[in-house]
C-alpha positions in Angstrom: -17.8 -24.2 -3.9 -15.8 -25.7 -1.0 -12.4 -26.2 -2.7 -11.0 -23.7 -5.2 -8.7 -25.2 -7.9 -7.1 -22.1 -9.4 -5.1 -23.5 -12.4 -5.1 -26.7 -14.3 -1.4 -27.3 -13.4 -2.0 -26.9 -9.6 -1.6 -29.9 -7.5 -3.3 -28.2 -4.5 -6.7 -26.6 -4.0 -7.7 -23.8 -1.5 -10.4 -24.3 1.1 -13.3 -21.8 0.7 -14.5 -22.7 4.2 -13.3 -24.9 7.0 -13.7 -28.6 6.1 -13.5 -31.6 8.5 -11.5 -34.7 7.7 -13.3 -37.6 6.0 -15.5 -35.5 3.7 -15.5 -36.1 0.0 -15.4 -33.2 -2.5 -15.4 -32.7 -6.2 -12.2 -30.9 -7.3 -10.2 -30.9 -10.5 -12.7 -33.2 -12.2 -12.5 -36.0 -9.6 -13.6 -36.9 -6.2 -11.2 -36.2 -3.3 -11.5 -37.5 0.3 -10.0 -35.2 2.9 -7.5 -37.1 5.1 -7.0 -34.0 7.4 -9.2 -31.2 8.5 -8.5 -28.1 6.4 -9.2 -24.6 7.6 -10.5 -21.7 5.5 -7.7 -20.4 3.2 -5.5 -23.5 3.7 -4.4 -25.9 1.0 -5.1 -29.6 0.3 -3.3 -31.8 -2.1 -5.5 -32.9 -5.0 -3.0 -35.6 -6.1 -0.1 -37.5 -4.5 3.0 -35.3 -4.2 6.4 -37.0 -3.8 9.2 -35.6 -1.6 11.0 -32.9 -3.5 8.3 -32.4 -6.0 7.1 -28.9 -6.8 3.9 -27.6 -5.3 2.0 -25.3 -7.5 -0.6 -22.6 -6.9 -1.8 -20.1 -9.5 0.1 -22.4 -12.0 3.4 -21.3 -10.3 5.8 -23.0 -8.0 5.3 -21.9 -4.4 7.7 -24.5 -2.9 8.6 -28.1 -2.7 7.3 -31.1 -0.7 9.5 -31.9 2.3 7.9 -35.3 2.7 5.4 -37.5 0.8 2.0 -35.9 0.6 -0.9 -38.2 -0.2 -4.0 -36.8 -2.0 -6.4 -35.2 0.4 -3.7 -34.2 2.9 -3.4 -30.7 4.4 -0.4 -28.9 2.8 1.3 -26.3 4.9 4.6 -25.3 6.5 5.1 -28.8 8.0 5.4 -30.4 4.6 6.1 -27.5 2.2 9.4 -25.7 2.0 10.5 -22.8 -0.1 13.5 -24.2 -1.9 14.8 -22.8 -5.2 11.9 -21.8 -7.5 14.3 -21.2 -10.4 12.6 -18.1 -11.8 13.0 -17.1 -15.4 13.4 -13.4 -15.7 12.2 -12.8 -19.2 12.1 -9.1 -19.9 9.5 -7.2 -21.8 8.6 -10.3 -23.8 4.9 -10.4 -23.0 3.9 -6.7 -22.9 0.1 -6.5 -22.8 -1.6 -4.2 -25.3 -3.2 -1.0 -23.8 -6.6 -1.7 -22.4 -9.8 -0.6 -24.2 -10.2 3.0 -23.0 -13.0 3.8 -20.5 -14.2 7.3 -21.3 -16.1 9.8 -19.3 -15.6 8.6 -15.7 -15.0 11.4 -13.2 -14.9 12.2 -9.5 -15.5 15.2 -7.4 -12.2 16.4 -6.1 -10.1 19.5 -5.2 -8.1 21.1 -8.0 -4.9 22.5 -6.5 -3.0 25.6 -7.7 -0.2 23.3 -9.1 -2.8 21.4 -11.1 -2.8 18.3 -8.9 -6.1 16.6 -7.9 -6.9 16.1 -4.2 -9.5 13.8 -2.7 -9.3 15.3 0.9 -8.4 18.6 2.4 -6.2 18.5 5.5 -3.9 21.0 7.1 -0.6 19.4 7.9 2.0 19.9 10.7 5.3 18.4 9.5 7.8 17.5 12.1 11.3 17.6 10.7 12.7 15.6 13.6 11.3 13.4 16.4 12.3 16.2 18.9 9.4 18.3 17.6 6.8 15.5 17.4 5.2 16.3 20.8 4.8 19.9 19.7 3.2 19.0 16.4 0.8 16.5 18.1 -0.2 19.1 20.7 -1.1 21.7 18.1 -3.1 19.2 16.1 -4.9 18.0 19.2 -6.0 21.5 19.9 -8.1 21.6 16.7 -11.0 19.4 17.7 -14.1 18.9 15.6 -15.8 21.5 17.7 -13.0 24.0 17.0 -13.1 23.2 13.3 -16.9 23.6 13.0 -16.6 26.9 11.2 -14.3 25.3 8.5 -16.5 22.6 7.0 -14.2 22.0 4.0 -11.2 21.1 6.2 -11.0 17.4 7.0 -8.8 18.0 10.0 -5.4 19.1 11.2 -2.9 16.2 11.1 0.5 15.9 12.6 3.1 14.1 10.5 5.5 12.9 13.2 8.2 10.2 13.2 11.1 8.7 15.1 13.9 10.1 13.0 15.5 13.3 11.7 18.8 13.0 13.6 21.5 10.4 14.2 21.8 9.9 10.4 24.4 10.6 7.8 23.8 14.0 6.3 22.7 13.6 2.7 22.9 9.9 3.1 20.3 7.3 2.0 18.2 7.7 5.1 18.3 11.5 5.0 17.2 11.5 1.3 14.4 9.1 2.0 13.1 11.1 5.0 13.3 14.4 3.0 11.4 12.8 0.1 8.8 11.5 2.4 8.3 14.8 4.3 8.4 16.8 1.1 5.8 14.4 -0.5 3.5 15.1 2.4 4.0 18.9 2.2 3.1 18.9 -1.5 0.5 16.2 -1.4 -2.7 17.1 -3.2 -4.7 16.2 -0.1 -2.9 18.9 1.9 -4.4 22.3 1.6 -1.7 24.0 3.7 1.2 23.1 6.0 3.6 24.3 8.7 7.0 22.8 9.3 8.4 22.5 12.9 11.8 21.5 13.9 14.0 21.6 17.0 16.8 23.6 15.5 20.0 21.5 15.9 19.0 18.2 14.1 21.1 16.6 11.5 18.3 16.7 9.0 17.9 20.5 9.0 14.8 22.2 7.7 16.9 24.1 5.1 17.9 20.9 3.5 14.3 19.8 3.3 13.2 23.1 1.8 15.9 23.1 -0.9 16.0 19.4 -1.8 12.2 19.1 -2.1 11.9 22.5 -3.9 9.5 23.8 -1.2 10.7 27.4 -1.9 9.5 29.2 -5.0 11.4 32.2 -6.5 9.6 34.9 -8.2 11.2 35.3 -11.6 10.5 39.1 -11.8 11.5 40.2 -8.3 13.7 37.3 -7.2 11.7 37.1 -4.0 11.8 33.7 -2.3 8.5 32.3 -1.0 8.3 29.3 1.1 6.2 27.7 3.9 6.0 28.9 7.5 8.9 27.3 9.5 9.3 27.2 13.3 12.4 26.3 15.3 11.7 25.4 18.9 15.0 26.6 20.0 14.5 30.0 18.3 11.0 30.4 19.7 12.1 29.6 23.3 11.0 26.0 23.7 8.0 23.7 23.8 5.2 25.8 25.2 6.1 28.9 23.2 6.2 26.8 19.9 2.8 25.2 20.7 1.3 28.6 21.3 2.8 30.0 18.1 1.7 27.0 16.1 -1.9 27.2 17.3 -2.0 30.9 16.4 -0.6 30.2 12.9 -2.9 27.3 12.2 -5.9 29.4 13.2 -4.8 32.1 10.8 -4.3 29.5 8.0 -7.6 27.8 8.3 -9.8 30.3 6.4 -7.6 29.9 3.3 -7.4 26.1 3.6 -11.2 26.1 3.9 -11.7 28.2 0.8 -12.0 25.3 -1.6 -14.8 23.5 -3.3 -15.0 20.1 -5.0 -15.3 20.1 -8.7 -15.5 17.5 -11.5 -12.1 15.9 -12.3 -11.3 13.1 -14.7 -10.7 9.6 -13.2 -7.4 9.7 -15.0 -6.1 11.9 -12.2 -6.5 9.3 -9.5 -3.2 7.8 -8.4 -4.3 4.6 -6.7 -2.0 3.0 -4.0 -2.5 -0.7 -3.4 -1.4 -2.6 -0.4 -2.2 -5.9 1.4 -1.8 -6.6 5.1 -2.8 -9.4 7.3 -3.1 -11.6 4.2 -4.5 -15.1 4.2 -4.7 -18.0 1.8 -7.7 -16.5 0.1 -6.2 -13.0 -0.4 -4.8 -14.1 -3.8 -8.0 -15.8 -4.7 -10.6 -13.1 -4.0 -9.6 -9.6 -2.8 -6.3 -9.2 -4.7 -7.5 -10.3 -8.1 -10.7 -8.3 -7.7 -8.5 -5.2 -6.9 -6.6 -6.2 -10.1 -9.8 -5.8 -12.1 -10.3 -2.3 -10.5 -6.7 -1.4 -11.3 -7.1 -2.4 -14.9 -10.3 -0.2 -15.1 -8.4 2.8 -13.6 -5.6 2.4 -16.1 -8.2 2.2 -18.9 -9.5 5.5 -17.6 -6.0 6.9 -18.0 -5.1 6.8 -14.3 -2.3 5.2 -12.3 -2.2 2.2 -10.1 0.8 1.5 -7.8 2.1 -1.8 -6.4 4.4 -1.5 -3.4 5.9 -4.0 -0.8 9.0 -5.2 -2.7 9.5 -8.0 -0.1 6.1 -9.2 -1.1 6.9 -9.1 -4.8 9.9 -11.4 -4.3 9.1 -14.8 -5.7 6.7 -13.3 -8.3 8.9 -10.7 -9.9 9.3 -12.8 -13.0 5.6 -12.3 -13.8 6.2 -8.5 -13.7 9.4 -8.4 -15.7 7.6 -10.0 -18.7 5.0 -7.2 -18.5 7.6 -4.4 -18.4 7.3 -2.0 -21.3 11.1 -2.2 -21.8 14.0 -4.3 -20.5 15.3 -1.2 -18.7 12.1 -1.0 -16.7 12.4 -4.8 -15.9 16.0 -4.2 -14.8 14.9 -1.4 -12.4 12.7 -3.9 -10.6 15.3 -6.6 -10.5 17.9 -4.2 -9.1 15.5 -3.4 -6.2 15.1 -7.2 -5.6 18.9 -7.6 -5.6 19.2 -4.7 -3.1 16.7 -6.3 -0.8 18.5 -9.7 -0.9 21.8 -8.1 0.1 20.3 -5.8 2.6 18.4 -8.6 4.4 21.5 -10.9 4.2 23.6 -8.2 5.9 21.4 -8.6 9.0 21.2 -12.4 8.8 17.6 -12.3 7.6 15.9 -14.0 4.7 13.0 -12.6 2.6 11.2 -15.9 3.0 10.7 -14.9 6.7 8.3 -12.2 5.4 5.0 -14.2 5.9 3.9 -13.4 9.4 2.5 -15.7 12.1 -0.9 -14.4 11.2 -0.3 -15.0 7.5 0.6 -18.6 8.2 -2.4 -19.1 10.5 -4.5 -17.9 7.5 -3.1 -20.5 5.2 0.0 -18.9 3.6 3.3 -20.7 3.7 6.3 -19.4 1.6 7.0 -15.9 0.4 6.5 -17.1 -3.2 2.9 -18.1 -2.3 2.3 -14.7 -0.6 3.9 -12.7 -3.4 2.1 -14.6 -6.2 -1.2 -13.6 -4.5 0.0 -10.1 -3.8 0.9 -9.1 -7.4 -2.6 -10.0 -8.5 -3.5 -6.5 -7.3 -1.8 -5.1 -10.4 -4.3 -6.6 -12.8 -3.0 -7.3 -16.3 -1.7 -4.1 -17.8 1.9 -3.3 -18.7 4.4 -2.3 -16.0 5.5 1.2 -17.1 8.0 2.3 -14.4 9.6 1.5 -11.1 10.1 4.2 -8.4 12.3 4.4 -5.3 10.7 5.0 -1.9 8.6 8.2 -1.8 9.6 9.3 -5.2 7.1 11.5 -7.0 4.9 9.3 -9.2 4.4 10.9 -12.6 3.7 8.0 -15.0 0.3 6.9 -16.1 -0.5 3.2 -16.0 0.7 0.4 -13.7 3.9 1.2 -11.7 5.9 -0.3 -8.8 7.3 1.6 -5.8 10.1 0.0 -3.7 8.8 -0.1 -0.1 9.1 -2.6 2.7 6.3 -5.1 3.3 5.4 -3.6 6.7 2.1 -1.8 6.1 2.7 1.7 7.8 6.1 2.5 6.0 4.8 0.9 2.8 1.7 3.0 2.6 3.5 6.1 3.9 5.9 5.8 0.9 3.2 5.5 -1.8 1.2 8.3 -0.2 4.3 10.5 -0.1 4.7 9.6 -3.8 1.3 11.2 -4.5 -1.3 8.4 -4.1 -4.6 10.2 -3.5 -6.6 7.0 -2.8 -5.5 3.7 -1.3 -7.1 0.3 -1.5 -6.0 -2.1 1.3 -6.8 -5.8 1.1 -6.8 -8.0 4.1 -7.6 -11.6 5.1 -6.9 -11.6 8.8 -8.5 -8.1 9.4 -5.9 -5.3 9.3 -7.4 -2.0 10.8 -5.6 0.6 8.7 -5.8 4.2 7.6 -3.1 6.7 6.6 -3.9 10.4 6.6 -4.2 12.4 4.4 -5.2 9.7 2.0 -8.4 7.6 2.5 -7.9 3.8 2.7 -10.6 1.5 1.4 -10.3 -1.9 3.1 -11.4 -5.0 1.2 -11.9 -8.3 3.1 -10.8 -11.6 1.5 -13.3 -13.8 3.3 -16.9 -13.4 4.7 -16.3 -14.7 8.3 -13.7 -11.9 8.9 -15.8 -9.3 7.1 -18.8 -10.2 9.3 -16.7 -10.1 12.4 -15.0 -6.8 11.6 -17.7 -5.0 9.5 -17.0 -1.7 11.3 -13.5 -1.7 9.8 -14.1 -3.3 6.4 -15.5 -1.3 3.4 -16.1 -4.2 1.0 -16.4 -8.0 1.1 -14.5 -9.9 -1.6 -15.2 -13.1 0.2 -18.5 -13.2 -1.7 -16.4 -14.5 -4.6 -16.2 -17.8 -2.6 -20.0 -17.8 -2.5 -20.4 -17.4 -6.3 -19.9 -13.8 -7.2 -17.4 -13.3 -10.0 -14.0 -11.6 -9.6 -15.0 -9.2 -12.3 -18.2 -8.1 -10.5 -16.4 -7.5 -7.3 -13.6 -5.7 -9.1 -16.2 -3.3 -10.7 -17.6 -2.7 -7.2 -14.1 -1.8 -5.9 -13.7 0.6 -8.9 -17.0 2.4 -8.2 -16.0 2.6 -4.5 -12.7 4.3 -5.5 -14.6 7.0 -7.4 -17.1 7.4 -4.5 -14.4 7.8 -1.9 -12.4 10.1 -4.1 -15.5 12.2 -4.2 -15.7 12.5 -0.4 -17.5 9.3 0.8 -15.9 8.4 4.1 -14.2 5.1 4.5 -14.6 2.9 7.6 -11.1 3.9 8.9 -12.0 7.6 8.5 -15.2 7.1 10.5 -13.2 5.3 13.2 -10.6 8.0 13.4 -7.8 5.8 12.2 -4.8 7.3 10.3 -2.8 9.6 12.5 -0.3 7.0 13.9 0.3 5.2 10.6 2.6 7.8 9.1 5.9 5.9 9.4 8.8 6.9 7.1 11.0 3.9 6.2 14.2 3.8 8.3 17.2 2.4 6.4 20.7 2.0 7.8 22.4 2.7 11.1 21.2 5.2 13.8 24.4 7.1 14.5 
């Protein structure tokens, strides 16, 4: 299979390998001679396309021809422009029935005191402000593998540091987002214990974090308030004193954090975060639809699958509004799209600028093409809810979380929302991890997988060599259960995941 024709209405096909000009291939029931060389993941016209005519992929409009395109011609940014795709926002008109239940699937996870299910067991150091980031990193760096050898059930000590926490409006949008993100990490099921460290004078005070995220429990009988250990650098006498105090406290916490054992937990308690980064023209052909199969299987088990990256839903949102369980859920998604359009316009930006240089080199053109391939990660079940950034995810089934398309803040948001496993698809070769949640990376094509095998967990590029999407999807599902049970991902083995905690920054820095 050299050219993939995805839908009967498509007037393009996607190259499954790099093809030279002059070759003749069978596609869409006829012979096609290539007038141009076409690289892996790029598009070729399978019929003549006139200027202004719609160009279709996945049976959907991805843009319009900016010049005449003869059959056999390479189709890319030089002759394809976004234009108005005239989307029809039907709401809750094609709600899929619930999938046939999958019974009895489990994983070996950590049952937390609050009932949540963890897949990893980290001790967290949460920096309330950038000013305490160095302290948190120094404490975490002290706890090397050698120093943790007596605590085999602890996956590590991780510092959640960031560039914010001050210069923001008190209780404004950015403050609330940061508090939700930090609170989500503090209460994450993959965190066995945590310590909060601040400077002391920041505009995002620790007290606000504790109260807004309900990190303090009150004993109903005695009225006693119980909360996490909190350090202020200014109260403790500065940097070195706080580092010393933090090291001592973590050392005292480790035995309790280590005192856990994996147990059998239903697959229904997996909250799966999905993300794609460094996408190419085959991401929506192989890796993303295969992940969609795995997402459907998890939903059939009673679990949750989360689609993020709102800027990479734009242009395909009409497919999701039809699957919304109610018009109100569809409207929640459309309101987030409207917010993004106005937010981008305020800065003179356009959402069609989202495809990166690497995306385009890999064969993608418009945001509509990228988004249509991206939403394939959701599979085919109903959309049951839409969450704002880093909100706690409570629904079962397929949900959306509003995040940016940039991978670190996107995955940070869904992890803070409670995702205990992430599957990350890539065509160009993103090297990604995000502690405390393991990230399974799925390659969209074999050449990249072979080149970056030390970073890739699975190869969906085998679909281009004849494996079915369903078979690869089942493989992804089984990998999710294995990783949830403790199997290490390639990013974990490589030590990736400390620097990818990046809370989304919205609005002015004051």
